[in-house]
C-alpha positions as CSV (number, residue, x, y, z in Angstrom):
1,M,-63.0,148.5,-47.2
2,T,-63.0,145.7,-49.7
3,E,-66.1,143.6,-50.5
4,K,-64.5,140.7,-48.7
5,E,-63.9,142.8,-45.6
6,K,-67.5,144.1,-45.7
7,M,-68.8,140.5,-45.9
8,Q,-66.6,139.4,-43.0
9,N,-67.9,142.3,-40.9
10,I,-71.5,141.5,-41.7
11,L,-71.0,137.9,-40.7
12,K,-69.3,138.9,-37.5
13,N,-72.1,141.2,-36.6
14,I,-74.7,138.4,-37.2
15,I,-72.7,136.1,-34.9
16,Q,-72.6,138.7,-32.2
17,I,-76.3,139.4,-32.5
18,S,-77.2,135.7,-32.4
19,I,-75.2,135.2,-29.2
20,L,-76.7,138.3,-27.6
21,I,-80.2,137.0,-28.3
22,Y,-79.2,133.6,-27.0
23,V,-78.0,135.2,-23.7
24,V,-81.3,137.1,-23.3
25,V,-83.6,134.1,-23.7
26,L,-81.4,131.5,-21.9
27,P,-83.3,131.7,-18.5
28,F,-86.7,131.4,-20.0
29,N,-88.9,128.4,-20.9
30,H,-90.3,127.7,-24.3
31,R,-87.2,129.2,-25.9
32,A,-85.6,126.1,-27.2
33,T,-86.4,126.8,-30.9
34,L,-85.1,130.3,-30.7
35,S,-82.0,129.3,-28.8
36,A,-81.2,126.6,-31.3
37,L,-81.7,128.9,-34.2
38,C,-79.3,131.5,-32.7
39,L,-76.6,128.9,-32.3
40,I,-77.2,127.5,-35.8
41,I,-77.0,130.9,-37.4
42,A,-73.8,131.7,-35.4
43,A,-72.2,128.4,-36.5
44,F,-73.2,128.9,-40.1
45,C,-71.7,132.4,-40.2
46,W,-68.5,131.2,-38.5
47,I,-68.1,128.4,-41.1
48,L,-68.8,130.8,-43.9
49,S,-66.2,133.3,-42.6
50,M,-63.6,130.5,-42.6
51,I,-64.5,129.6,-46.2
52,I,-64.2,133.2,-47.3
53,E,-60.9,133.7,-45.4
54,R,-59.6,130.2,-46.4
55,K,-58.3,129.5,-43.0
56,F,-59.3,128.0,-39.6
57,I,-60.5,130.8,-37.4
58,L,-59.8,130.3,-33.7
59,K,-58.3,132.8,-31.5
60,K,-55.3,131.6,-29.4
61,T,-56.0,131.6,-25.7
62,A,-54.6,129.7,-22.7
63,L,-58.0,127.9,-22.4
64,N,-58.2,126.3,-25.9
65,V,-56.2,123.2,-25.1
66,P,-57.8,122.6,-21.6
67,L,-61.3,123.0,-22.9
68,G,-60.5,120.8,-25.9
69,L,-59.2,118.2,-23.5
70,V,-62.5,118.4,-21.5
71,F,-64.4,118.1,-24.8
72,L,-62.4,115.1,-26.0
73,I,-62.7,113.1,-22.8
74,A,-66.4,113.8,-22.6
75,L,-66.7,112.4,-26.2
76,I,-64.6,109.3,-25.5
77,S,-66.6,108.7,-22.3
78,A,-69.9,109.1,-24.3
79,I,-68.7,106.5,-26.9
80,F,-67.8,103.9,-24.3
81,S,-70.8,104.8,-22.0
82,I,-73.0,102.2,-20.4
83,D,-75.7,103.8,-22.6
84,S,-73.9,105.4,-25.5
85,A,-77.1,106.7,-27.2
86,C,-78.0,108.6,-24.0
87,S,-74.5,109.9,-23.5
88,L,-74.0,111.0,-27.1
89,N,-77.3,112.8,-27.0
90,F,-76.2,114.7,-23.8
91,F,-72.9,115.4,-25.4
92,R,-74.5,116.8,-28.5
93,S,-77.2,118.8,-26.7
94,E,-75.1,120.2,-23.8
95,I,-71.4,119.7,-24.0
96,L,-71.0,120.6,-27.7
97,K,-73.2,123.6,-27.4
98,A,-71.5,124.8,-24.2
99,V,-68.0,124.6,-25.9
100,F,-69.3,126.4,-29.0
101,I,-70.8,129.2,-26.9
102,F,-67.5,129.7,-25.1
103,F,-65.4,129.9,-28.3
104,A,-68.0,132.1,-30.1
105,I,-67.7,134.7,-27.4
106,V,-63.9,134.5,-27.2
107,N,-63.5,134.8,-31.0
108,F,-66.1,137.4,-31.9
109,F,-66.6,139.6,-28.8
110,D,-63.3,141.3,-29.1
111,S,-64.0,144.9,-28.3
112,E,-65.0,146.7,-25.1
113,R,-68.3,147.9,-26.6
114,R,-69.4,144.4,-27.6
115,I,-68.3,142.9,-24.3
116,K,-70.2,145.6,-22.3
117,Q,-73.3,144.9,-24.4
118,L,-73.1,141.2,-23.6
119,V,-72.6,141.9,-19.9
120,W,-75.5,144.3,-19.7
121,L,-77.8,141.9,-21.5
122,L,-76.7,139.0,-19.3
123,M,-77.6,141.1,-16.2
124,F,-80.8,142.3,-17.7
125,S,-81.9,138.8,-18.6
126,F,-81.1,137.5,-15.1
127,V,-83.1,140.4,-13.4
128,L,-86.0,139.9,-15.8
129,M,-86.1,136.2,-14.7
130,N,-86.0,137.3,-11.1
131,I,-88.9,139.8,-11.5
132,Y,-91.0,137.1,-12.9
133,G,-89.9,134.7,-10.1
134,L,-90.7,137.2,-7.3
135,A,-94.1,137.9,-8.7
136,E,-94.9,134.2,-9.0
137,Y,-93.4,133.6,-5.5
138,F,-95.6,136.1,-3.6
139,A,-98.7,135.3,-5.6
140,I,-98.6,131.5,-5.8
141,L,-95.5,129.8,-4.3
142,R,-95.2,131.5,-0.9
143,P,-98.9,130.8,0.1
144,A,-98.3,127.2,-0.8
145,G,-95.1,126.9,1.3
146,R,-92.8,126.6,-1.7
147,K,-89.6,128.4,-2.6
148,L,-88.8,130.8,-5.4
149,D,-87.9,128.9,-8.6
150,A,-88.5,131.5,-11.2
151,T,-88.4,130.0,-14.8
152,L,-85.9,127.3,-13.9
153,G,-88.1,124.9,-12.1
154,H,-86.0,124.5,-8.9
155,H,-84.8,126.9,-6.3
156,N,-81.2,125.5,-6.4
157,K,-81.0,126.2,-10.1
158,V,-81.9,129.8,-9.6
159,G,-79.3,129.9,-6.8
160,M,-76.6,128.6,-9.2
161,F,-77.6,131.3,-11.8
162,A,-77.2,133.8,-8.9
163,D,-73.8,132.4,-8.1
164,L,-72.7,133.4,-11.6
165,V,-74.5,136.7,-12.2
166,F,-75.2,138.4,-8.9
167,P,-71.5,139.0,-8.0
168,L,-71.1,140.7,-11.4
169,I,-74.0,143.0,-10.7
170,L,-72.8,143.9,-7.3
171,I,-69.2,144.6,-8.3
172,Y,-70.3,146.5,-11.4
173,A,-72.6,148.7,-9.2
174,L,-69.8,149.3,-6.7
175,K,-67.0,150.1,-9.1
176,V,-68.7,151.9,-12.1
177,K,-68.0,155.6,-12.1
178,D,-70.9,156.6,-14.3
179,W,-74.0,157.4,-12.1
180,K,-76.3,156.9,-15.1
181,S,-75.1,153.3,-15.1
182,R,-75.1,152.9,-11.3
183,I,-78.8,153.7,-10.9
184,P,-80.1,150.7,-13.0
185,L,-77.3,148.5,-11.5
186,L,-78.5,149.3,-8.0
187,F,-82.0,148.3,-9.1
188,F,-80.6,145.1,-10.6
189,G,-78.8,144.4,-7.4
190,I,-81.8,144.9,-5.1
191,I,-84.1,142.7,-7.3
192,S,-81.4,140.0,-7.6
193,L,-80.6,140.0,-3.9
194,T,-84.3,139.7,-3.0
195,A,-84.7,136.8,-5.3
196,V,-81.6,135.0,-4.0
197,I,-83.0,135.3,-0.5
198,F,-86.4,133.8,-1.3
199,T,-84.9,130.9,-3.2
200,Q,-83.8,129.8,0.3
201,S,-80.8,128.2,-1.4
202,R,-78.3,128.0,1.4
203,G,-75.7,126.7,-1.1
204,A,-76.1,129.9,-3.1
205,W,-75.9,132.2,-0.1
206,V,-72.7,130.6,1.2
207,S,-71.1,130.3,-2.2
208,I,-71.7,134.0,-3.1
209,I,-70.4,135.2,0.2
210,L,-67.2,133.0,-0.2
211,G,-66.7,134.2,-3.7
212,L,-67.0,137.8,-2.7
213,L,-64.7,137.3,0.3
214,I,-61.9,135.8,-1.9
215,C,-62.3,138.6,-4.5
216,G,-62.3,141.2,-1.8
217,I,-59.2,139.8,0.0
218,F,-57.1,139.3,-3.1
219,Y,-58.2,142.2,-5.3
220,D,-60.5,144.9,-3.9
221,R,-61.2,145.7,-0.2
222,K,-64.2,147.8,-1.3
223,I,-66.0,144.5,-2.0
224,L,-65.4,143.4,1.6
225,N,-66.9,146.7,2.9
226,A,-70.0,146.2,0.8
227,L,-70.4,142.6,1.9
228,A,-70.0,143.6,5.5
229,V,-72.8,146.2,5.2
230,I,-75.1,143.7,3.5
231,L,-74.5,141.0,6.1
232,I,-75.1,143.5,8.9
233,I,-78.4,144.9,7.5
234,L,-80.0,141.7,6.2
235,P,-80.5,139.9,9.5
236,L,-82.4,143.0,10.7
237,I,-85.0,142.8,7.9
238,L,-85.3,139.2,6.9
239,P,-88.5,137.3,7.7
240,A,-88.4,134.8,10.5
241,N,-88.7,131.7,8.3
242,I,-85.7,132.9,6.3
243,M,-83.6,133.6,9.4
244,K,-84.5,130.1,10.7
245,R,-83.1,128.6,7.4
246,V,-80.0,130.7,7.8
247,T,-79.3,129.3,11.2
248,T,-79.4,125.8,9.9
249,I,-76.2,126.6,8.0
250,F,-74.4,126.5,11.3
251,D,-75.8,123.1,12.4
252,F,-72.5,121.4,11.6
253,D,-73.3,118.3,13.7
254,D,-76.3,117.5,11.5
255,Y,-74.5,117.9,8.1
256,L,-74.0,114.2,7.5
257,K,-77.2,113.0,9.1
258,P,-79.7,112.0,6.4
259,G,-82.9,114.1,6.4
260,R,-81.3,117.1,8.2
261,V,-79.3,120.0,6.7
262,L,-78.0,118.2,3.6
263,V,-81.2,116.0,3.3
264,E,-80.2,112.9,1.3
265,R,-76.9,114.0,0.0
266,P,-74.9,111.7,2.3
267,F,-76.7,108.8,0.7
268,V,-76.2,110.0,-2.9
269,W,-72.5,110.6,-2.2
270,K,-72.1,107.0,-0.9
271,G,-73.8,105.8,-4.1
272,A,-71.5,107.9,-6.2
273,V,-68.4,106.5,-4.6
274,K,-69.5,103.0,-5.4
275,I,-70.1,103.9,-9.0
276,I,-66.7,105.6,-9.3
277,K,-64.9,102.5,-7.9
278,K,-66.5,100.5,-10.7
279,Y,-65.8,103.0,-13.5
280,P,-62.6,104.8,-12.4
281,I,-60.7,105.9,-15.5
282,I,-63.2,107.4,-18.0
283,G,-66.3,107.1,-16.0
284,A,-69.7,105.4,-16.7
285,G,-70.6,107.8,-19.4
286,T,-71.2,111.5,-20.1
287,G,-74.4,112.9,-18.9
288,S,-76.3,113.2,-15.6
289,D,-78.9,110.7,-16.9
290,I,-76.1,108.0,-16.6
291,F,-75.9,108.7,-12.9
292,Y,-79.7,108.2,-12.6
293,K,-79.6,104.9,-14.4
294,L,-76.9,103.6,-12.1
295,Y,-78.1,105.1,-8.8
296,V,-81.8,104.4,-9.2
297,E,-82.2,101.7,-11.8
298,K,-79.0,99.6,-11.3
299,G,-79.1,99.3,-7.5
300,F,-76.4,101.7,-6.4
301,K,-78.8,103.7,-4.2
302,P,-78.4,102.8,-0.5
303,K,-81.3,100.9,1.0
304,R,-82.1,103.6,3.5
305,A,-82.3,106.3,0.7
306,K,-85.8,107.4,-0.1
307,Q,-85.3,109.9,-3.0
308,K,-84.6,108.9,-6.6
309,L,-81.9,111.6,-7.3
310,G,-80.7,112.3,-10.8
311,H,-77.2,113.6,-10.1
312,A,-74.4,113.3,-7.4
313,H,-75.0,116.7,-5.7
314,N,-71.3,117.2,-5.8
315,Q,-69.5,118.3,-9.0
316,I,-66.3,116.4,-8.3
317,L,-68.2,113.2,-7.7
318,E,-70.5,113.9,-10.7
319,T,-67.5,114.4,-13.0
320,L,-65.8,111.2,-11.7
321,V,-69.0,109.2,-12.2
322,E,-69.4,110.5,-15.8
323,N,-65.9,111.0,-17.0
324,G,-63.7,109.4,-14.4
325,I,-60.3,110.5,-13.2
326,A,-59.3,111.7,-16.7
327,G,-62.4,114.0,-16.9
328,L,-61.7,115.4,-13.4
329,I,-58.1,116.2,-14.3
330,A,-59.2,117.9,-17.5
331,Q,-61.7,120.0,-15.7
332,I,-59.2,121.1,-13.0
333,I,-56.7,122.1,-15.7
334,F,-59.5,124.1,-17.5
335,F,-60.6,126.0,-14.4
336,V,-57.0,126.7,-13.2
337,S,-56.2,128.1,-16.7
338,F,-59.2,130.3,-16.5
339,F,-58.3,131.8,-13.1
340,K,-54.7,132.3,-14.3
341,T,-56.0,134.1,-17.4
342,I,-58.3,136.3,-15.3
343,N,-55.6,137.0,-12.7
344,T,-53.2,138.2,-15.4
345,G,-55.9,140.3,-17.0
346,I,-56.8,142.0,-13.6
347,K,-53.1,142.8,-12.9
348,K,-52.7,144.3,-16.4
349,S,-55.8,146.4,-16.1
350,D,-56.1,149.8,-14.5
351,D,-59.2,150.9,-12.6
352,S,-61.4,150.5,-15.7
353,I,-64.6,148.8,-16.8
354,K,-62.4,146.0,-18.0
355,K,-61.2,145.3,-14.5
356,V,-64.7,145.5,-13.2
357,I,-65.9,142.8,-15.6
358,L,-62.9,140.6,-14.8
359,L,-63.6,140.8,-11.1
360,G,-67.2,139.9,-11.6
361,C,-66.3,136.9,-13.8
362,F,-63.7,135.8,-11.3
363,T,-66.1,136.0,-8.4
364,G,-69.0,134.3,-10.2
365,V,-67.0,131.3,-11.3
366,A,-65.4,131.0,-7.8
367,A,-68.9,131.0,-6.3
368,I,-70.3,128.3,-8.6
369,L,-67.2,126.1,-7.7
370,F,-68.0,126.5,-4.0
371,H,-71.6,125.6,-4.8
372,G,-70.3,122.5,-6.5
373,I,-69.4,121.0,-3.1
374,I,-73.1,120.3,-2.6
375,G,-74.5,120.5,-6.1
376,S,-73.8,119.7,-9.8
377,F,-73.5,122.5,-12.2
378,W,-71.9,120.9,-15.3
379,R,-75.3,120.3,-16.9
380,S,-78.5,121.9,-18.1
381,R,-78.6,125.7,-18.5
382,M,-76.1,126.1,-15.7
383,I,-73.3,124.9,-17.9
384,F,-74.4,127.3,-20.7
385,L,-74.4,130.3,-18.3
386,L,-71.0,129.2,-16.9
387,M,-69.5,129.1,-20.4
388,I,-71.0,132.5,-21.2
389,L,-69.4,134.0,-18.1
390,M,-66.1,132.3,-18.6
391,G,-66.1,133.4,-22.3
392,I,-66.7,137.0,-21.3
393,G,-63.9,136.8,-18.7
394,T,-61.5,135.2,-21.2
395,S,-62.3,137.6,-24.0
396,C,-62.1,140.6,-21.7
397,A,-58.7,139.5,-20.4
398,V,-57.2,139.1,-23.9
399,Y,-59.0,141.5,-26.2
400,S,-56.6,144.4,-25.7
401,D,-53.7,142.2,-26.8
402,L,-55.2,141.2,-30.2
403,K,-52.9,140.3,-33.1
404,D,-53.5,140.3,-36.8
405,S,-53.3,136.5,-36.9
406,D,-55.9,136.1,-34.1
407,V,-58.9,137.7,-35.7
408,I,-60.7,137.8,-39.0
409,E,-61.6,141.4,-39.2
410,I,-62.2,144.1,-36.6
411,V,-63.5,147.5,-37.6
412,D,-64.4,149.3,-34.4
413,S,-62.5,152.4,-33.5
414,Q,-60.3,150.9,-30.9
415,W,-58.8,148.4,-33.2
416,E,-58.4,151.0,-35.9
417,K,-56.4,153.1,-33.4
418,E,-54.3,150.0,-32.6
419,K,-53.5,149.5,-36.3
420,E,-52.6,153.1,-36.7
421,K,-50.1,152.9,-33.7
422,K,-48.5,149.7,-35.2
423,L,-48.2,151.5,-38.6
424,A,-46.6,154.5,-37.0
425,A,-44.2,152.3,-35.0
426,Q,-43.1,150.5,-38.2
427,I,-42.5,153.9,-40.0
């Protein structure tokens, strides 16, 4: 190995370690400095790699152009925002970082070993957050009549994290063949399921169930069996207050009545529609703070509405408010491209760990999209976790088809074997 190759390998390892640390600390408070440092180090090493290699390093995937389009429209909308300073700050602090995280994972987590490390640390971090959340809930929040909010500050945010990670844990536990791995995964699953229940996030409950149903119907009936068992057992052991909240999911007549099942969402949806009519093409400006400024401060809040809500509580409406029709079309193309990539990866995979991870990523992203009917996830730490999961899924779907032009340097045993095969074929 040449000195240049050694340096490239060191830089790649630093990027991978930085992203792994970022994933571990993501759910926790007081981690902003460490998170920022991880991303700065990863970005610096990536730039240094391109300088050494003397070429632009970006692996080709079907998601590059769609995500680039989302990025570009968000930037244009921020520039022409009703408050460009606010929008550009949101763009820098959330959109830019989210896009960087996605591409860092896709470009540098290109072996099964590294992808598995990332997946395990993602699950571990989520479970650690839930352990803290459960301890806090039973000691402090439950006696005060509050819901589990762990380190995220709101039960619905914990529910959205669960949308993305819990299906991955469940499917991994069901499909993995190694019993040494299955034991900790079963522990992860029990802790996570318990935490999801006590968030009392009905949106998360329904979204996870729907995501698992779709995955089970289209890809693996074993998932349907596991879901059926869980849904049969849970009603027998759930506390009365939780069961009462479950039954409200079926109060369909009360869905659009303010103060009932959906609380004030009907009001905020009406306000969002009014905003969209005024800013239809590229929206009022990137960032959920823009919605707050219009809904609360500029009089778009209906007179009967009581709460000063900061987002549209519907991802389609939120996207239209922020980035208009152009932004919504770009996001649709991005998610469709992701599901097509994952579907291709699943069909090409045998019953291996790669397929397990792809199924988990498919289900998690599907669940968060369902949750987007009554909530907004393209913001805060939810967008970062979403990009992590989509990056894992995309990388897992394409890593076995790597080409020399797609990577800077790969030295793990699998890639070495691939190079030997190519050399033998040429001879």
